[in-house]
C-alpha positions, -999 to +999 in steps of 0.1 A: -351-150-056-344-167-023-369-194-031-353-200-065-319-202-048-330-229-024-347-249-051-316-248-073-294-260-044-318-289-037-320-298-075-282-299-077-278-320-046-304-345-060-288-345-094-254-354-080-270-378-054-254-360-025-267-353+010-258-320+026-230-334+048-216-354+019-216-324-004-198-303+023-172-331+026-166-331-011-164-293-012-138-295+016-117-320-003-117-297-033-104-268-012-136-248-016-145-244+021-114-223+032-126-190+047-094-173+060-064-164+038-035-159+063-010-146+037-006-110+048+009-100+015-020-114-006-048-091-017-072-117-002-057-116+033-087-120+057-082-087+076-080-068+043-112-085+033-130-078+066-120-041+068-125-035+031-159-052+032-170-033+062-162+001+046-177-010+013-209-018+032-208+016+049-203+034+016-227+014-006-254+008+020-250+031+050-246+062+029-274+053+005-307+070+013-327+043-006-310+014+012-313+030+046-349+042+043-362+009+056-342+015+088-346+053+094-384+051+088-388+029+119-405+048+148-380+041+175-342+039+177-343+004+192-366-008+165-343+006+138-313-011+154-332-043+156-341-039+119-304-034+110-293-065+129-321-086+115-313-076+079-276-083+086-284-118+098-306-125+068-280-113+044-254-135+061-276-166+056-283-156+020-246-151+013-238-186+028-265-201+005-250-184-026-215-196-017-230-231-013-247-228-047-214-217-062-196-247-048-222-271-060-222-256-095-184-262-095-188-298-085-216-304-110-195-289-138-166-311-129-187-342-128-202-335-162-171-323-179-182-287-184-153-263-190-172-231-182-161-210-153-171-179-133-203-161-142-210-184-171-213-214-149-248-209-135-266-200-168-248-227-187-260-254-162-295-239-156-303-234-193-281-260-209-306-289-205-286-308-179-312-299-153-350-298-157-368-271-177-384-259-144-349-250-130-342-229-161-375-210-156-367-205-119-333-192-129-347-166-152-374-155-127-349-153-099-325-132-121-353-108-131-365-105-094-330-097-083-319-073-110-351-053-118-357-037-083-320-027-080-318-012-115-351+006-111-341+020-077-307+031-090-322+047-121-348+066-100-323+077-074-299+090-100-326+109-119-339+125-087-303+134-075-294+150-109-326+170-112-325+183-076-288+186-068-273+194-103-302+211-121-317+227-090-353+220-101-368+225-067-353+260-064-364+269-100-396+288-097-396+302-133-401+269-151-437+255-154-446+220-142-449+208-178-413+219-185-400+203-153-418+170-162-402+170-196-368+177-181-372+148-156-382+124-184-353+135-205-329+130-176-345+096-168-341+084-204-305+097-206-296+076-175-314+046-190-293+049-221-262+053-200-271+021-181-275+003-214-241+015-225-225+003-193-241-031-199-225-032-234-191-021-219-192-049-194-202-074-221-173-061-242-149-065-213-163-101-211-149-108-176-160-142-163-159-129-127-174-095-130-176-091-092-138-085-091-142-055-115-172-042-095-154-042-062-124-026-079-145+002-093-162+006-059-128+012-043-123+041-067-158+056-069-170+054-033-137+066-017-145+103-021-180+098-008-166+080+023-139+107+028-165+136+025-188+118+049-160+113+075-148+149+071-183+162+077-189+140+107-156+142+125-145+178+118-159+213+122-138+227+093-153+244+063-138+234+029-135+258+000-163+247-023-146+253-056-118+229-047-139+200-034-147+186-068-111+186-078-101+168-046-128+141-053-115+136-088-078+137-080-080+112-051-093+082-073-068+090-100-039+088-075-053+056-060-058+041-094-022+049-103-010+032-072-033+002-077-022-001-113+014-006-103+006-026-071-017-052-088+002-054-120-007-090-127-044-083-124-044-053-147-020-070-172-045-098-175-077-077-176-062-052-201-045-079-222-012-060-221+016-072-243+041-096-228+069-070-227+046-044-211+032-068-186+067-080-176+080-045-171+050-035-150+052-066-128+089-060-122+082-024-113+055-036-088+079-061-072+106-035-069+083-010-052+060-032-031+081-064-027+051-086-034+026-068-010-008-066-027-036-041-019-071-056-019-105-041-015-093-021+015-081+004-012-114+021-006-101+031+029-070+046+014-091+064-011-113+078+016-083+088+037-067+106+008-099+125+001-102+134+038-066+147+038-073+167+007-104+183+022-084+191+053-058+210+032-084+231+014-105+239+045-104+265+072-114+264+109-150+272+116-152+305+135 
């Protein structure tokens, strides 16, 4: 994937007859090199992005057994810390390269009069015949190499978690190995079908910048996980088990309701609300929040709300 990324960047630079510094200068003139948004009311305010991004990383990577296995399997603490810092440095470089590729794709599309935007930009250019056939092949290989390991790992992790934590297969001594294997395969196939349905849903949504939707969903779904983790680490209180699930369901619902009103323009556009409904919703948002927009830091608020809920349903450890 990384090799394909670098090759695509070089191919675009050569096609536009740009050197690296010249390309950077053109990107700057187009306003594509700005890093920090200093508007404190905007959802993209840089501190919101930094804090939200940090906690998304903690929730999506730090609390993921599969993602952290490469670090916790190192023999020494120092080696593990070195591994984390090395991976962080590599990811930073890769992200910069992807941002560069996105900027070059924008310039290429503008030069060639292509009207596509967002997630359609790369496949249109790579497979549209404007670049060589080799670039199209590299694009497909890079896409497969990036997606297959992630999808396979997620599918395996969800199957294992459901079989062990929900069905309690390890504790079940009555079922035979043959029955357990059949159950695992059934669960695995069910999750594969669920994944396929999710793909169809995202296709139906047809959002040209799907990363916005993914980060929004992460703010809702990972909040309870973050809240439970913080509650377990920082307190000695014992929650009442029967209420934990309800807290973890109620918190995202409350956060979604707040976000729906706060980011009225975003939801009105994504949900294709009628003009009257959109106008009413936007007016309500302006009245309540006075133009202040919540960004990806909504994950933090979700986690805090879950933490507070768990505190209310818990008792001190004796």
